[in-house]
Backbone atoms as SQL, in Angstrom:
CREATE TABLE atoms (id INTEGER PRIMARY KEY, chain TEXT, resi INTEGER, resn TEXT, atom TEXT, x REAL, y REAL, z REAL);
INSERT INTO atoms VALUES
  (1, 'A', 1, 'MET', 'N', -4.841, 0.559, 6.181),
  (2, 'A', 1, 'MET', 'CA', -4.000, -0.311, 5.377),
  (3, 'A', 1, 'MET', 'C', -4.870, -1.006, 4.344),
  (4, 'A', 2, 'ASN', 'N', -4.529, -0.862, 3.084),
  (5, 'A', 2, 'ASN', 'CA', -5.280, -1.461, 1.995),
  (6, 'A', 2, 'ASN', 'C', -4.618, -2.764, 1.586),
  (7, 'A', 3, 'VAL', 'N', -5.242, -3.891, 1.941),
  (8, 'A', 3, 'VAL', 'CA', -4.684, -5.204, 1.645),
  (9, 'A', 3, 'VAL', 'C', -5.465, -5.804, 0.492),
  (10, 'A', 4, 'ASP', 'N', -4.758, -6.301, -0.505),
  (11, 'A', 4, 'ASP', 'CA', -5.387, -6.959, -1.645),
  (12, 'A', 4, 'ASP', 'C', -5.815, -8.355, -1.219),
  (13, 'A', 5, 'THR', 'N', -7.127, -8.560, -1.033),
  (14, 'A', 5, 'THR', 'CA', -7.621, -9.836, -0.529),
  (15, 'A', 5, 'THR', 'C', -7.583, -10.932, -1.578),
  (16, 'A', 6, 'ASP', 'N', -7.351, -10.586, -2.853),
  (17, 'A', 6, 'ASP', 'CA', -7.196, -11.600, -3.891),
  (18, 'A', 6, 'ASP', 'C', -5.748, -12.043, -4.038),
  (19, 'A', 7, 'LYS', 'N', -4.873, -11.485, -3.227),
  (20, 'A', 7, 'LYS', 'CA', -3.464, -11.853, -3.268),
  (21, 'A', 7, 'LYS', 'C', -3.320, -13.329, -2.883),
  (22, 'A', 8, 'LEU', 'N', -2.414, -14.016, -3.558),
  (23, 'A', 8, 'LEU', 'CA', -2.150, -15.420, -3.274),
  (24, 'A', 8, 'LEU', 'C', -0.913, -15.545, -2.405),
  (25, 'A', 9, 'VAL', 'N', -0.980, -16.436, -1.423),
  (26, 'A', 9, 'VAL', 'CA', 0.163, -16.705, -0.546),
  (27, 'A', 9, 'VAL', 'C', 0.430, -18.201, -0.529),
  (28, 'A', 10, 'ASP', 'N', 1.633, -18.578, -0.167),
  (29, 'A', 10, 'ASP', 'CA', 1.982, -19.998, -0.104),
  (30, 'A', 10, 'ASP', 'C', 1.614, -20.587, 1.255),
  (31, 'A', 11, 'ALA', 'N', 1.867, -21.879, 1.421),
  (32, 'A', 11, 'ALA', 'CA', 1.494, -22.585, 2.651),
  (33, 'A', 11, 'ALA', 'C', 2.215, -22.015, 3.869),
  (34, 'A', 12, 'ASN', 'N', 3.449, -21.589, 3.703),
  (35, 'A', 12, 'ASN', 'CA', 4.194, -21.018, 4.832),
  (36, 'A', 12, 'ASN', 'C', 3.542, -19.731, 5.331),
  (37, 'A', 13, 'ALA', 'N', 3.162, -18.856, 4.416),
  (38, 'A', 13, 'ALA', 'CA', 2.517, -17.598, 4.806),
  (39, 'A', 13, 'ALA', 'C', 1.131, -17.863, 5.389),
  (40, 'A', 14, 'ALA', 'N', 0.400, -18.827, 4.819),
  (41, 'A', 14, 'ALA', 'CA', -0.924, -19.174, 5.344),
  (42, 'A', 14, 'ALA', 'C', -0.805, -19.723, 6.766),
  (43, 'A', 15, 'ALA', 'N', 0.191, -20.567, 6.996),
  (44, 'A', 15, 'ALA', 'CA', 0.404, -21.138, 8.326),
  (45, 'A', 15, 'ALA', 'C', 0.738, -20.044, 9.333),
  (46, 'A', 16, 'GLU', 'N', 1.577, -19.107, 8.927),
  (47, 'A', 16, 'GLU', 'CA', 1.943, -18.006, 9.827),
  (48, 'A', 16, 'GLU', 'C', 0.724, -17.140, 10.140),
  (49, 'A', 17, 'MET', 'N', -0.085, -16.863, 9.131),
  (50, 'A', 17, 'MET', 'CA', -1.261, -16.018, 9.332),
  (51, 'A', 17, 'MET', 'C', -2.270, -16.670, 10.264),
  (52, 'A', 18, 'LEU', 'N', -2.431, -17.992, 10.158),
  (53, 'A', 18, 'LEU', 'CA', -3.412, -18.706, 10.964),
  (54, 'A', 18, 'LEU', 'C', -2.824, -19.273, 12.253),
  (55, 'A', 19, 'ALA', 'N', -1.533, -19.066, 12.464),
  (56, 'A', 19, 'ALA', 'CA', -0.834, -19.593, 13.646),
  (57, 'A', 19, 'ALA', 'C', -0.965, -21.115, 13.716),
  (58, 'A', 20, 'LEU', 'N', -0.751, -21.758, 12.572),
  (59, 'A', 20, 'LEU', 'CA', -0.791, -23.210, 12.474),
  (60, 'A', 20, 'LEU', 'C', 0.509, -23.710, 11.879),
  (61, 'A', 21, 'LYS', 'N', 0.723, -25.007, 11.971),
  (62, 'A', 21, 'LYS', 'CA', 1.875, -25.625, 11.327),
  (63, 'A', 21, 'LYS', 'C', 1.576, -25.782, 9.837),
  (64, 'A', 22, 'VAL', 'N', 2.629, -25.779, 9.031),
  (65, 'A', 22, 'VAL', 'CA', 2.477, -25.975, 7.594),
  (66, 'A', 22, 'VAL', 'C', 1.820, -27.327, 7.317),
  (67, 'A', 23, 'SER', 'N', 2.140, -28.330, 8.106),
  (68, 'A', 23, 'SER', 'CA', 1.536, -29.654, 7.909),
  (69, 'A', 23, 'SER', 'C', 0.024, -29.605, 8.132),
  (70, 'A', 24, 'THR', 'N', -0.434, -28.768, 9.042),
  (71, 'A', 24, 'THR', 'CA', -1.869, -28.618, 9.276),
  (72, 'A', 24, 'THR', 'C', -2.532, -27.947, 8.081),
  (73, 'A', 25, 'ILE', 'N', -1.877, -26.937, 7.517),
  (74, 'A', 25, 'ILE', 'CA', -2.394, -26.270, 6.320),
  (75, 'A', 25, 'ILE', 'C', -2.520, -27.274, 5.188),
  (76, 'A', 26, 'ARG', 'N', -1.504, -28.090, 5.004),
  (77, 'A', 26, 'ARG', 'CA', -1.539, -29.097, 3.928),
  (78, 'A', 26, 'ARG', 'C', -2.648, -30.125, 4.174),
  (79, 'A', 27, 'ARG', 'N', -2.852, -30.522, 5.429),
  (80, 'A', 27, 'ARG', 'CA', -3.909, -31.486, 5.750),
  (81, 'A', 27, 'ARG', 'C', -5.283, -30.883, 5.479),
  (82, 'A', 28, 'LEU', 'N', -5.493, -29.635, 5.902),
  (83, 'A', 28, 'LEU', 'CA', -6.774, -28.962, 5.652),
  (84, 'A', 28, 'LEU', 'C', -7.036, -28.837, 4.152),
  (85, 'A', 29, 'THR', 'N', -5.982, -28.619, 3.389),
  (86, 'A', 29, 'THR', 'CA', -6.113, -28.531, 1.930),
  (87, 'A', 29, 'THR', 'C', -6.493, -29.891, 1.360),
  (88, 'A', 30, 'TYR', 'N', -5.810, -30.938, 1.801),
  (89, 'A', 30, 'TYR', 'CA', -6.087, -32.292, 1.332),
  (90, 'A', 30, 'TYR', 'C', -7.519, -32.709, 1.669),
  (91, 'A', 31, 'GLU', 'N', -7.998, -32.332, 2.849),
  (92, 'A', 31, 'GLU', 'CA', -9.356, -32.657, 3.280),
  (93, 'A', 31, 'GLU', 'C', -10.404, -31.729, 2.656),
  (94, 'A', 32, 'LYS', 'N', -9.951, -30.789, 1.815),
  (95, 'A', 32, 'LYS', 'CA', -10.815, -29.809, 1.145),
  (96, 'A', 32, 'LYS', 'C', -11.576, -28.930, 2.126),
  (97, 'A', 33, 'ARG', 'N', -10.966, -28.679, 3.280),
  (98, 'A', 33, 'ARG', 'CA', -11.547, -27.776, 4.270),
  (99, 'A', 33, 'ARG', 'C', -10.995, -26.365, 4.122),
  (100, 'A', 34, 'LEU', 'N', -9.925, -26.244, 3.336),
  (101, 'A', 34, 'LEU', 'CA', -9.300, -24.952, 3.072),
  (102, 'A', 34, 'LEU', 'C', -9.180, -24.788, 1.559),
  (103, 'A', 35, 'PRO', 'N', -9.917, -23.825, 0.982),
  (104, 'A', 35, 'PRO', 'CA', -9.857, -23.647, -0.473),
  (105, 'A', 35, 'PRO', 'C', -8.464, -23.228, -0.919),
  (106, 'A', 36, 'CYS', 'N', -8.078, -23.708, -2.082),
  (107, 'A', 36, 'CYS', 'CA', -6.762, -23.352, -2.610),
  (108, 'A', 36, 'CYS', 'C', -6.853, -23.079, -4.101),
  (109, 'A', 37, 'VAL', 'N', -5.779, -22.516, -4.625),
  (110, 'A', 37, 'VAL', 'CA', -5.647, -22.220, -6.042),
  (111, 'A', 37, 'VAL', 'C', -4.390, -22.935, -6.522),
  (112, 'A', 38, 'ARG', 'N', -4.467, -23.546, -7.675),
  (113, 'A', 38, 'ARG', 'CA', -3.313, -24.227, -8.267),
  (114, 'A', 38, 'ARG', 'C', -2.995, -23.535, -9.593),
  (115, 'A', 39, 'PRO', 'N', -2.245, -22.429, -9.539),
  (116, 'A', 39, 'PRO', 'CA', -2.054, -21.586, -10.729),
  (117, 'A', 39, 'PRO', 'C', -1.270, -22.243, -11.865),
  (118, 'A', 40, 'THR', 'N', -0.367, -23.135, -11.562),
  (119, 'A', 40, 'THR', 'CA', 0.450, -23.719, -12.624),
  (120, 'A', 40, 'THR', 'C', 0.349, -25.230, -12.695),
  (121, 'A', 41, 'GLY', 'N', -0.566, -25.792, -11.976),
  (122, 'A', 41, 'GLY', 'CA', -0.699, -27.237, -12.011),
  (123, 'A', 41, 'GLY', 'C', -0.935, -27.815, -10.638),
  (124, 'A', 42, 'ARG', 'N', -0.738, -29.087, -10.535),
  (125, 'A', 42, 'ARG', 'CA', -1.104, -29.825, -9.343),
  (126, 'A', 42, 'ARG', 'C', -0.227, -29.541, -8.123),
  (127, 'A', 43, 'ARG', 'N', 1.075, -29.375, -8.321),
  (128, 'A', 43, 'ARG', 'CA', 1.993, -29.256, -7.187),
  (129, 'A', 43, 'ARG', 'C', 2.047, -27.853, -6.593),
  (130, 'A', 44, 'CYS', 'N', 1.803, -26.859, -7.388),
  (131, 'A', 44, 'CYS', 'CA', 1.874, -25.472, -6.924),
  (132, 'A', 44, 'CYS', 'C', 0.548, -25.101, -6.272),
  (133, 'A', 45, 'VAL', 'N', 0.554, -24.924, -4.954),
  (134, 'A', 45, 'VAL', 'CA', -0.667, -24.619, -4.213),
  (135, 'A', 45, 'VAL', 'C', -0.526, -23.247, -3.570),
  (136, 'A', 46, 'ARG', 'N', -1.514, -22.414, -3.770),
  (137, 'A', 46, 'ARG', 'CA', -1.555, -21.089, -3.167),
  (138, 'A', 46, 'ARG', 'C', -2.914, -20.875, -2.528),
  (139, 'A', 47, 'TYR', 'N', -2.983, -19.896, -1.631),
  (140, 'A', 47, 'TYR', 'CA', -4.207, -19.601, -0.883),
  (141, 'A', 47, 'TYR', 'C', -4.538, -18.134, -1.029),
  (142, 'A', 48, 'ARG', 'N', -5.817, -17.825, -1.246),
  (143, 'A', 48, 'ARG', 'CA', -6.247, -16.424, -1.310),
  (144, 'A', 48, 'ARG', 'C', -6.387, -15.892, 0.104),
  (145, 'A', 49, 'LEU', 'N', -5.943, -14.660, 0.300),
  (146, 'A', 49, 'LEU', 'CA', -6.063, -14.030, 1.612),
  (147, 'A', 49, 'LEU', 'C', -7.510, -13.971, 2.063),
  (148, 'A', 50, 'LYS', 'N', -8.432, -13.695, 1.149),
  (149, 'A', 50, 'LYS', 'CA', -9.842, -13.602, 1.542),
  (150, 'A', 50, 'LYS', 'C', -10.373, -14.946, 2.028),
  (151, 'A', 51, 'ASP', 'N', -9.870, -16.066, 1.507),
  (152, 'A', 51, 'ASP', 'CA', -10.292, -17.384, 1.988),
  (153, 'A', 51, 'ASP', 'C', -9.750, -17.649, 3.388),
  (154, 'A', 52, 'LEU', 'N', -8.521, -17.208, 3.647),
  (155, 'A', 52, 'LEU', 'CA', -7.947, -17.375, 4.980),
  (156, 'A', 52, 'LEU', 'C', -8.696, -16.514, 5.995),
  (157, 'A', 53, 'GLU', 'N', -9.025, -15.290, 5.606),
  (158, 'A', 53, 'GLU', 'CA', -9.775, -14.411, 6.496),
  (159, 'A', 53, 'GLU', 'C', -11.174, -14.964, 6.768),
  (160, 'A', 54, 'ALA', 'N', -11.793, -15.578, 5.762),
  (161, 'A', 54, 'ALA', 'CA', -13.114, -16.188, 5.948),
  (162, 'A', 54, 'ALA', 'C', -13.030, -17.351, 6.930),
  (163, 'A', 55, 'LEU', 'N', -11.959, -18.119, 6.865),
  (164, 'A', 55, 'LEU', 'CA', -11.770, -19.226, 7.801),
  (165, 'A', 55, 'LEU', 'C', -11.631, -18.700, 9.226),
  (166, 'A', 56, 'ILE', 'N', -10.929, -17.611, 9.391),
  (167, 'A', 56, 'ILE', 'CA', -10.769, -17.002, 10.716),
  (168, 'A', 56, 'ILE', 'C', -12.139, -16.553, 11.244),
  (169, 'A', 57, 'ARG', 'N', -12.919, -15.880, 10.395),
  (170, 'A', 57, 'ARG', 'CA', -14.261, -15.428, 10.819),
  (171, 'A', 57, 'ARG', 'C', -15.156, -16.613, 11.150),
  (172, 'A', 58, 'GLU', 'N', -15.090, -17.668, 10.351),
  (173, 'A', 58, 'GLU', 'CA', -15.932, -18.841, 10.541),
  (174, 'A', 58, 'GLU', 'C', -15.620, -19.543, 11.865),
  (175, 'A', 59, 'CYS', 'N', -14.364, -19.571, 12.235),
  (176, 'A', 59, 'CYS', 'CA', -13.940, -20.297, 13.440),
  (177, 'A', 59, 'CYS', 'C', -13.893, -19.413, 14.677),
  (178, 'A', 60, 'HIS', 'N', -14.184, -18.139, 14.526),
  (179, 'A', 60, 'HIS', 'CA', -14.100, -17.190, 15.633),
  (180, 'A', 60, 'HIS', 'C', -15.187, -17.490, 16.664),
  (181, 'A', 61, 'GLN', 'N', -14.798, -17.547, 17.912),
  (182, 'A', 61, 'GLN', 'CA', -15.745, -17.702, 19.005),
  (183, 'A', 61, 'GLN', 'C', -15.605, -16.517, 19.941),
  (184, 'A', 62, 'PRO', 'N', -16.695, -15.818, 20.208),
  (185, 'A', 62, 'PRO', 'CA', -16.604, -14.663, 21.099),
  (186, 'A', 62, 'PRO', 'C', -16.243, -15.099, 22.526),
  (187, 'A', 63, 'ALA', 'N', -15.588, -14.204, 23.242),
  (188, 'A', 63, 'ALA', 'CA', -15.194, -14.484, 24.621),
  (189, 'A', 63, 'ALA', 'C', -16.432, -14.546, 25.499),
  (190, 'A', 64, 'ARG', 'N', -16.378, -15.410, 26.486),
  (191, 'A', 64, 'ARG', 'CA', -17.476, -15.491, 27.457),
  (192, 'A', 64, 'ARG', 'C', -17.365, -14.334, 28.431),
  (193, 'A', 65, 'THR', 'N', -18.502, -13.851, 28.849),
  (194, 'A', 65, 'THR', 'CA', -18.479, -12.731, 29.804),
  (195, 'A', 65, 'THR', 'C', -18.990, -13.185, 31.154);
């Protein structure tokens, strides 16, 4: 499956991908812990898939054996 990692998604899609609440996505954005793109100004917030995937890799903890 070829996924365009530069694709932009909204807060709802980001929350679904990360299994978080939309309010958590907005808080992480406000705290500048989650990079975002504002294509048309201040209110329109989008997230790059590659940034979401990087967050998943960064927070990944291997299972204990």
